[in-house]
Structures are given as C-alpha cells and as structure tokens.
C-alpha positions in Angstrom: -112.9 -15.1 68.9 -109.6 -14.3 67.2 -107.9 -15.0 70.6 -109.0 -18.6 70.6 -107.5 -19.3 67.2 -103.9 -18.2 68.1 -101.1 -19.8 70.1 -101.2 -17.3 72.9 -101.0 -17.9 76.6 -102.2 -15.2 78.9 -101.6 -15.4 82.7 -104.0 -13.3 84.7 -102.6 -12.5 88.1 -103.9 -10.8 91.2 -102.8 -10.6 94.8 -106.4 -11.7 95.7 -107.9 -15.1 95.0 -111.3 -13.3 95.0 -110.5 -11.3 91.9 -109.0 -14.3 90.2 -112.3 -16.1 90.6 -114.1 -13.1 89.2 -111.8 -13.0 86.2 -112.2 -16.7 85.7 -116.0 -16.3 85.6 -115.8 -13.2 83.3 -113.3 -14.7 80.8 -114.6 -18.3 80.8 -115.2 -18.2 77.0 -111.5 -17.7 76.2 -109.0 -20.6 76.1 -105.3 -20.3 76.8 -105.8 -18.3 80.0 -104.3 -19.3 83.4 -105.0 -17.7 86.7 -102.3 -17.3 89.4 -102.0 -15.4 92.6 -99.0 -13.0 92.4 -97.9 -10.5 95.0 -95.5 -8.4 93.0 -93.9 -7.1 96.2 -92.5 -10.5 96.7 -90.1 -12.4 94.5 -92.1 -14.0 91.7 -89.8 -17.0 91.5 -90.6 -17.9 95.1 -94.3 -17.8 94.1 -93.9 -20.4 91.3 -93.2 -18.0 88.3 -90.4 -18.8 85.9 -87.8 -16.0 85.4 -87.7 -14.2 82.1 -90.7 -16.0 80.7 -93.1 -13.2 79.6 -93.0 -11.2 76.4 -95.5 -8.7 77.6 -96.6 -7.7 81.1 -99.7 -5.5 81.4 -99.8 -3.9 84.9 -103.3 -2.5 85.3 -103.7 -0.2 88.4 -101.3 -2.2 90.5 -98.0 -0.3 90.8 -99.4 2.7 92.7 -100.3 0.4 95.6 -96.8 -1.1 96.0 -94.7 0.1 99.0 -91.3 0.0 97.3 -91.6 0.6 93.6 -88.0 1.2 92.6 -86.2 -1.3 94.8 -88.7 -4.2 94.8 -91.6 -4.0 92.4 -89.8 -2.9 89.2 -87.0 -5.5 89.7 -89.6 -8.2 90.3 -91.3 -7.2 87.0 -88.0 -7.1 85.2 -87.3 -10.6 86.5 -90.4 -11.9 84.7 -89.8 -10.2 81.4 -87.8 -11.9 78.6 -85.0 -9.9 77.1 -86.6 -7.4 74.8 -90.0 -7.8 76.6 -92.4 -5.0 77.2 -94.2 -3.5 80.2 -97.5 -1.8 79.6 -98.7 0.3 82.5 -102.3 1.3 83.0 -102.4 3.6 86.0 -104.5 6.5 87.1 -103.0 9.9 86.4 -105.4 12.1 88.3 -106.9 11.9 91.7 -110.6 11.2 91.7 -112.9 11.2 94.7 -115.2 8.5 93.3 -112.2 6.2 92.7 -111.2 6.7 96.4 -114.7 6.0 97.5 -114.9 2.7 95.6 -111.4 1.4 96.2 -110.5 3.2 99.4 -111.6 0.3 101.5 -109.3 -2.2 99.8 -106.0 -3.2 101.3 -103.1 -1.3 99.8 -105.0 1.6 98.2 -103.6 4.3 100.5 -99.9 3.4 100.3 
C-alpha cells in the first residue's frame, strides 16, 4: 500500500508478451506500473526506451541468458541508467537440476 502513495514509476519489462500479461494480472492492485517488451540484447532506444532515464534497474534472472554480456547486454543496460544510477542483479549462483527442469524448455535458457 505504501507503493501507491509515492511518486514512483516502475517499468516491468520482459522479452515475452506472455510474461508481461502475467505480471499485469499479478500486480493489478498497484498503480504507477507500466509494462513493456524489452529485448536487452537489442538497443533499448530502438525499442522505444529513453536513454539514461532509469535510477534503478533490477535485472532478475535475465543476464545469464544473453549471448553477449560484455559487448551488448551491459552497454544496453548502461544506456538506460541515469548518471549515478544503480543496477541490482538477481541471478542464480548455483546449478540446480530442478531449475533446469522447469526453465530448460524456455528459449534462451541454455545459452
């Protein structure tokens, strides 16, 4: 409830429109959220995102599935962050068979 009383905008992104719809359903009670498709392996500006417009980017289990982390993905993230902005990474640190079983059929998991 504290979220709704603040002047915060949160952009939820995913490469898949399917997961955007799931997020929209699950987060319907919160205002100030927008939902956009983003393929972080492509230039965000070409996908309708403004350069240097985010104070905080939370990347949850996405970077491990990108093909070229250093030369494409991280520069794309940097292009979205304002000067002094922060990147929060939430990534798996150990291999888990059950995670592979669940997500192994998704595109990009085995990169």
